[in-house]
LUMTINU-99349 format. One record per residue (C-alpha): residue in three letters; x, z, y. Coordinates in pm, 1 decimal. Layout:
BEGIN
+------+----------+----------+----------+
! code !       px !       pz !       py !
+------+----------+----------+----------+
!  ALA !        X !        Z !        Y !
...
+------+----------+----------+----------+
This chain:
BEGIN
+------+----------+----------+----------+
! code !       px !       pz !       py !
+------+----------+----------+----------+
!  UNK !   5111.2 !   4557.9 !  10171.4 !
!  UNK !   5279.4 !   4221.4 !  10194.6 !
!  UNK !   5526.3 !   4197.5 !  10481.6 !
!  UNK !   5565.4 !   3872.0 !  10668.6 !
!  UNK !   5888.0 !   3775.6 !  10849.9 !
!  UNK !   5771.6 !   3925.5 !  11181.9 !
!  UNK !   5677.0 !   4255.6 !  11012.8 !
!  UNK !   6022.9 !   4268.7 !  10853.3 !
!  UNK !   6188.1 !   4191.6 !  11188.2 !
!  UNK !   5986.6 !   4468.9 !  11359.4 !
!  UNK !   6089.4 !   4717.1 !  11089.0 !
!  UNK !   6457.5 !   4623.2 !  11114.1 !
!  UNK !   6452.2 !   4672.6 !  11490.5 !
!  UNK !   6264.4 !   5002.4 !  11504.1 !
!  UNK !   6474.8 !   5156.1 !  11225.2 !
!  UNK !   6782.4 !   5128.9 !  11445.3 !
!  UNK !   6609.9 !   5177.5 !  11781.8 !
!  UNK !   6298.6 !   5391.7 !  11746.2 !
!  UNK !   6279.0 !   5435.4 !  12123.8 !
!  UNK !   6244.8 !   5064.7 !  12200.4 !
!  UNK !   5950.6 !   4993.2 !  12427.0 !
!  UNK !   5666.6 !   4786.1 !  12293.4 !
!  UNK !   5736.8 !   4522.6 !  12562.8 !
!  UNK !   6104.0 !   4493.8 !  12460.0 !
!  UNK !   6010.5 !   4482.8 !  12091.6 !
!  UNK !   5752.6 !   4212.1 !  12158.6 !
!  UNK !   6011.5 !   4005.2 !  12341.1 !
!  UNK !   6261.7 !   4039.6 !  12054.2 !
!  UNK !   6009.6 !   3925.9 !  11789.7 !
!  UNK !   5854.9 !   3652.6 !  12006.1 !
!  UNK !   5504.3 !   3796.8 !  12043.1 !
!  UNK !   5310.0 !   3939.0 !  12332.9 !
!  UNK !   5285.4 !   4319.9 !  12355.4 !
!  UNK !   4925.7 !   4354.6 !  12228.4 !
!  UNK !   4977.9 !   4181.1 !  11888.9 !
!  UNK !   5311.1 !   4361.5 !  11848.5 !
!  UNK !   5146.1 !   4700.0 !  11900.9 !
!  UNK !   4868.9 !   4605.3 !  11657.4 !
!  UNK !   5129.9 !   4517.6 !  11392.4 !
!  UNK !   5300.4 !   4855.7 !  11445.4 !
!  UNK !   4966.4 !   5034.9 !  11407.0 !
!  UNK !   4892.3 !   4831.5 !  11091.9 !
!  UNK !   5231.6 !   4926.5 !  10944.2 !
!  UNK !   5165.1 !   5294.0 !  11028.0 !
!  UNK !   4814.9 !   5286.8 !  10872.5 !
!  UNK !   4955.8 !   5125.6 !  10557.3 !
!  UNK !   5216.1 !   5400.8 !  10527.4 !
!  UNK !   5511.7 !   5164.1 !  10571.4 !
!  UNK !   5611.3 !   5351.2 !  10889.0 !
!  UNK !   5586.1 !   5720.5 !  10805.9 !
!  UNK !   5718.3 !   5878.9 !  11124.9 !
!  UNK !   5966.6 !   5880.4 !  11408.7 !
!  UNK !   6247.6 !   6127.4 !  11472.4 !
!  UNK !   6563.5 !   6193.9 !  11667.7 !
!  UNK !   6887.9 !   6205.0 !  11471.6 !
!  UNK !   7080.2 !   6518.8 !  11565.4 !
!  UNK !   7446.7 !   6611.4 !  11524.3 !
!  UNK !   7432.3 !   6910.6 !  11284.1 !
!  UNK !   7747.5 !   7073.2 !  11422.9 !
!  UNK !   7607.2 !   7060.9 !  11778.5 !
!  UNK !   7303.3 !   7268.1 !  11676.6 !
!  UNK !   7489.6 !   7532.1 !  11478.3 !
!  UNK !   7487.0 !   7383.2 !  11126.6 !
!  UNK !   7857.7 !   7369.7 !  11059.0 !
!  UNK !   7837.2 !   7362.8 !  10679.3 !
!  UNK !   7640.8 !   7112.5 !  10477.9 !
!  UNK !   7629.7 !   7095.9 !  10101.5 !
!  UNK !   7492.6 !   6894.2 !   9818.4 !
!  UNK !   7360.3 !   7142.2 !   9566.5 !
!  UNK !   7272.8 !   7033.3 !   9213.3 !
!  UNK !   6987.5 !   7221.1 !   9048.7 !
!  UNK !   6903.8 !   7231.4 !   8679.2 !
!  UNK !   6571.3 !   7382.2 !   8580.9 !
!  UNK !   6511.9 !   7593.9 !   8271.4 !
!  UNK !   6183.7 !   7409.7 !   8206.1 !
!  UNK !   6098.7 !   7048.3 !   8270.1 !
!  UNK !   5722.2 !   7040.9 !   8242.4 !
!  UNK !   5488.1 !   6935.9 !   8518.6 !
!  UNK !   5401.3 !   7291.1 !   8628.2 !
!  UNK !   5768.5 !   7395.9 !   8651.5 !
!  UNK !   5853.7 !   7094.8 !   8865.9 !
!  UNK !   5553.8 !   7154.6 !   9092.7 !
!  UNK !   5642.0 !   7524.2 !   9132.1 !
!  UNK !   6003.4 !   7444.8 !   9217.4 !
!  UNK !   5924.0 !   7169.7 !   9469.4 !
!  UNK !   5652.2 !   7380.6 !   9635.6 !
!  UNK !   5900.1 !   7666.9 !   9684.1 !
!  UNK !   6167.5 !   7432.9 !   9824.2 !
!  UNK !   5934.8 !   7308.0 !  10099.1 !
!  UNK !   5926.2 !   7653.7 !  10259.0 !
!  UNK !   6304.2 !   7697.8 !  10291.5 !
!  UNK !   6436.2 !   7558.4 !  10622.0 !
!  UNK !   6801.8 !   7544.5 !  10512.2 !
!  UNK !   6704.4 !   7282.1 !  10252.6 !
!  UNK !   6692.7 !   6961.9 !  10455.9 !
!  UNK !   6662.7 !   6724.1 !  10160.1 !
!  UNK !   6533.1 !   6758.6 !   9805.2 !
!  UNK !   6564.1 !   6473.8 !   9557.4 !
!  UNK !   6432.8 !   6468.8 !   9198.2 !
!  UNK !   6705.3 !   6287.1 !   9005.7 !
!  UNK !   6815.1 !   6160.3 !   8669.0 !
!  UNK !   7150.1 !   6251.3 !   8518.2 !
!  UNK !   7326.8 !   6583.9 !   8490.3 !
!  UNK !   7101.9 !   6774.6 !   8734.0 !
!  UNK !   6726.5 !   6774.5 !   8782.8 !
!  UNK !   6739.0 !   6799.9 !   9162.2 !
!  UNK !   6990.0 !   6733.2 !   9435.0 !
!  UNK !   6945.2 !   6942.7 !   9747.9 !
!  UNK !   7104.5 !   6883.9 !  10085.9 !
!  UNK !   7152.9 !   7219.9 !  10254.6 !
!  UNK !   7259.4 !   7308.8 !  10609.7 !
!  UNK !   7397.4 !   7648.8 !  10711.2 !
!  UNK !   7576.6 !   7801.4 !  11008.5 !
!  UNK !   7883.7 !   7910.9 !  10811.3 !
!  UNK !   8000.3 !   8011.2 !  10463.9 !
!  UNK !   7854.0 !   8361.7 !  10494.4 !
!  UNK !   7514.2 !   8214.1 !  10587.9 !
!  UNK !   7533.9 !   7977.1 !  10290.0 !
!  UNK !   7620.5 !   8268.5 !  10061.3 !
!  UNK !   7319.8 !   8460.9 !  10195.5 !
!  UNK !   7098.1 !   8155.2 !  10138.0 !
!  UNK !   7233.6 !   8118.2 !   9784.5 !
!  UNK !   7192.4 !   8483.7 !   9686.6 !
!  UNK !   6864.6 !   8562.7 !   9859.0 !
!  UNK !   6671.1 !   8236.2 !   9860.9 !
!  UNK !   6803.0 !   7971.2 !   9624.4 !
!  UNK !   6853.4 !   8191.9 !   9319.1 !
!  UNK !   6499.3 !   8324.0 !   9356.7 !
!  UNK !   6341.4 !   7980.2 !   9311.1 !
!  UNK !   6119.6 !   7942.1 !   9002.3 !
!  UNK !   6264.2 !   7803.6 !   8677.9 !
!  UNK !   6619.5 !   7789.0 !   8812.3 !
!  UNK !   6878.0 !   7765.1 !   8533.5 !
!  UNK !   7197.0 !   7631.7 !   8693.6 !
!  UNK !   7328.4 !   7574.3 !   9046.0 !
!  UNK !   7637.4 !   7377.3 !   9143.2 !
!  UNK !   7739.4 !   7343.8 !   9506.5 !
!  UNK !   7953.9 !   7073.2 !   9660.5 !
!  UNK !   8055.9 !   7138.8 !  10020.5 !
!  UNK !   8053.4 !   6828.2 !  10237.1 !
!  UNK !   8397.4 !   6801.3 !  10398.3 !
!  UNK !   8343.7 !   6479.6 !  10595.7 !
!  UNK !   8074.7 !   6220.8 !  10644.0 !
!  UNK !   8198.0 !   5862.5 !  10660.0 !
!  UNK !   7862.5 !   5689.8 !  10638.8 !
!  UNK !   7507.1 !   5804.0 !  10686.0 !
!  UNK !   7247.8 !   5545.4 !  10760.1 !
!  UNK !   6875.7 !   5601.1 !  10766.4 !
!  UNK !   6775.8 !   5235.2 !  10784.7 !
!  UNK !   6667.9 !   5062.4 !  10465.3 !
!  UNK !   6726.5 !   4693.0 !  10395.3 !
!  UNK !   6400.9 !   4507.1 !  10453.3 !
!  UNK !   6349.7 !   4277.7 !  10155.5 !
!  UNK !   6111.9 !   3985.9 !  10147.5 !
!  UNK !   5854.5 !   3979.2 !   9867.2 !
!  UNK !   6066.4 !   3743.3 !   9651.4 !
!  UNK !   6366.4 !   3979.1 !   9669.9 !
!  UNK !   6162.3 !   4292.4 !   9597.5 !
!  UNK !   6032.1 !   4148.4 !   9268.2 !
!  UNK !   6385.0 !   4105.3 !   9124.5 !
+------+----------+----------+----------+
């Protein structure tokens, strides 16, 4: 889908304020509410907008430890990757799973109540995943930047 300047402006605004009313959004982009809502629906149908969520403070909901956990698989064929990723989807402590290049095959972001809970997760869930060869955990000490908004590039920029 090719994004025009108004589409890009809408996306920039709703990434940082997902609760903005359609009327306020329309005013910011210089359209009336009906065409603005139709553009949002078009962006949703095209899969550009994939959902809406509230950003929570992990420590306020009992997740006091977060980690990045590198995973190396023993096999790298299609079936092994599918089996691993299917198993990961069913584990609530894994809040992010990224297939990567480099030293590890996957990078997981994991949330746990405390170190004992993470140890239990590691011993009873993570090590039981299919085709697991190596696990390396990095505990997140502090978070200095976490932003969920992506830069909205115009079509000329995205081709470079």
